[in-house]
BATI-542303 format. One record per residue (C-alpha): residue in three letters; residue number from 1; x, y, z. Coordinates in steps of 0.2 Angstrom, whole numbers. Example, Ala and Ser with C-alpha at 12.3 -4.5 7.8 and 13.67 -1.06 7.14 Angstrom:
// BATI-542303
ALA, 1, 62, -22, 39 $
SER, 2, 68, -5, 36 $
END
This chain:
// BATI-542303
UNK, 1, 0, 0, 0 $
UNK, 2, 7, 17, -5 $
UNK, 3, 5, 29, 9 $
UNK, 4, 11, 47, 11 $
UNK, 5, 22, 51, 26 $
UNK, 6, 10, 65, 31 $
UNK, 7, -7, 58, 38 $
UNK, 8, -23, 64, 31 $
UNK, 9, -38, 66, 43 $
UNK, 10, -51, 69, 30 $
UNK, 11, -56, 87, 32 $
UNK, 12, -72, 92, 23 $
UNK, 13, -67, 104, 9 $
UNK, 14, -76, 121, 10 $
UNK, 15, -78, 136, -1 $
UNK, 16, -76, 154, 6 $
UNK, 17, -76, 169, -5 $
UNK, 18, -72, 159, -21 $
UNK, 19, -58, 149, -13 $
UNK, 20, -58, 130, -9 $
UNK, 21, -51, 126, 8 $
UNK, 22, -46, 109, 14 $
UNK, 23, -56, 109, 29 $
UNK, 24, -70, 118, 39 $
UNK, 25, -57, 124, 51 $
UNK, 26, -47, 132, 37 $
UNK, 27, -63, 140, 30 $
UNK, 28, -66, 147, 48 $
UNK, 29, -49, 154, 48 $
UNK, 30, -51, 162, 31 $
UNK, 31, -67, 170, 37 $
UNK, 32, -58, 178, 52 $
UNK, 33, -44, 185, 41 $
UNK, 34, -57, 192, 29 $
UNK, 35, -68, 199, 44 $
UNK, 36, -52, 208, 51 $
UNK, 37, -47, 213, 33 $
UNK, 38, -30, 205, 35 $
UNK, 39, -22, 203, 18 $
UNK, 40, -17, 185, 14 $
UNK, 41, -14, 173, 0 $
UNK, 42, -20, 155, 3 $
UNK, 43, -11, 139, -1 $
UNK, 44, 7, 146, -5 $
UNK, 45, 20, 133, -10 $
UNK, 46, 38, 134, -5 $
UNK, 47, 53, 124, -8 $
UNK, 48, 62, 119, 8 $
UNK, 49, 74, 106, 15 $
UNK, 50, 72, 93, 28 $
UNK, 51, 85, 90, 42 $
UNK, 52, 95, 79, 31 $
UNK, 53, 96, 92, 17 $
UNK, 54, 83, 83, 5 $
UNK, 55, 72, 96, -4 $
UNK, 56, 53, 95, -3 $
UNK, 57, 38, 106, -7 $
UNK, 58, 28, 113, 8 $
UNK, 59, 11, 122, 5 $
UNK, 60, 7, 134, 19 $
UNK, 61, -12, 137, 22 $
UNK, 62, -11, 156, 24 $
UNK, 63, 3, 168, 19 $
UNK, 64, 0, 185, 27 $
UNK, 65, 6, 199, 16 $
UNK, 66, 13, 208, 31 $
UNK, 67, 19, 201, 47 $
UNK, 68, 6, 202, 61 $
UNK, 69, 5, 200, 80 $
UNK, 70, -12, 192, 84 $
UNK, 71, -20, 190, 101 $
UNK, 72, -12, 176, 112 $
UNK, 73, 3, 173, 100 $
UNK, 74, 19, 179, 108 $
UNK, 75, 28, 183, 92 $
UNK, 76, 25, 192, 75 $
UNK, 77, 21, 179, 62 $
UNK, 78, 20, 179, 43 $
UNK, 79, 11, 162, 40 $
UNK, 80, -3, 152, 47 $
UNK, 81, -5, 133, 47 $
UNK, 82, -22, 126, 52 $
UNK, 83, -22, 109, 60 $
UNK, 84, -35, 98, 68 $
UNK, 85, -23, 86, 74 $
UNK, 86, -5, 91, 76 $
UNK, 87, 10, 80, 72 $
UNK, 88, 29, 81, 73 $
UNK, 89, 29, 81, 54 $
UNK, 90, 19, 98, 54 $
UNK, 91, 31, 106, 66 $
UNK, 92, 46, 100, 56 $
UNK, 93, 38, 108, 40 $
UNK, 94, 36, 124, 49 $
UNK, 95, 54, 124, 55 $
UNK, 96, 60, 120, 38 $
UNK, 97, 51, 135, 31 $
UNK, 98, 58, 147, 44 $
UNK, 99, 76, 140, 41 $
UNK, 100, 75, 142, 22 $
UNK, 101, 64, 157, 20 $
UNK, 102, 64, 166, 37 $
UNK, 103, 45, 166, 38 $
UNK, 104, 38, 162, 56 $
UNK, 105, 23, 151, 55 $
UNK, 106, 10, 148, 69 $
UNK, 107, 1, 132, 70 $
UNK, 108, -18, 136, 73 $
UNK, 109, -30, 124, 80 $
UNK, 110, -48, 124, 85 $
UNK, 111, -44, 132, 102 $
UNK, 112, -36, 148, 93 $
UNK, 113, -50, 150, 81 $
UNK, 114, -63, 149, 94 $
UNK, 115, -54, 162, 105 $
UNK, 116, -52, 174, 90 $
UNK, 117, -70, 171, 85 $
UNK, 118, -75, 175, 103 $
UNK, 119, -63, 189, 108 $
UNK, 120, -56, 196, 92 $
UNK, 121, -39, 194, 84 $
UNK, 122, -31, 209, 92 $
UNK, 123, -30, 212, 110 $
UNK, 124, -21, 228, 108 $
UNK, 125, -29, 241, 97 $
UNK, 126, -12, 248, 92 $
UNK, 127, -8, 231, 84 $
UNK, 128, -23, 233, 73 $
UNK, 129, -19, 251, 69 $
UNK, 130, -1, 247, 65 $
UNK, 131, -8, 234, 52 $
UNK, 132, -20, 247, 44 $
UNK, 133, -6, 260, 43 $
UNK, 134, 5, 248, 33 $
UNK, 135, -10, 245, 21 $
UNK, 136, -12, 263, 17 $
END
């Protein structure tokens, strides 16, 4: 049986504003980014290297056009990876992206999305204003 190294957990593909996302969780994240007018590109493919130096392709769920500081995240990020179930494989891919392209990726799960839906994506208004000033 030919199986991919990365497990597939069967997310339900969902459309949001004309873009097909791999799961309902990804679609909820896209809806949040649209709601807060955070510019992004979905499903951006990067060429990276694993720990042994072997090249592979990694498609990040959301590439943010500008680095952002979201509520509850201790660092400024450039990419979001949405996961229902987290594996070591996911963490290694994020590390490879940061090593090769210097993009910090945050792995988002249902906990983060629920919190942002309930409380907003920015705890400090200056974080939101800083983003809006960069867009202008």
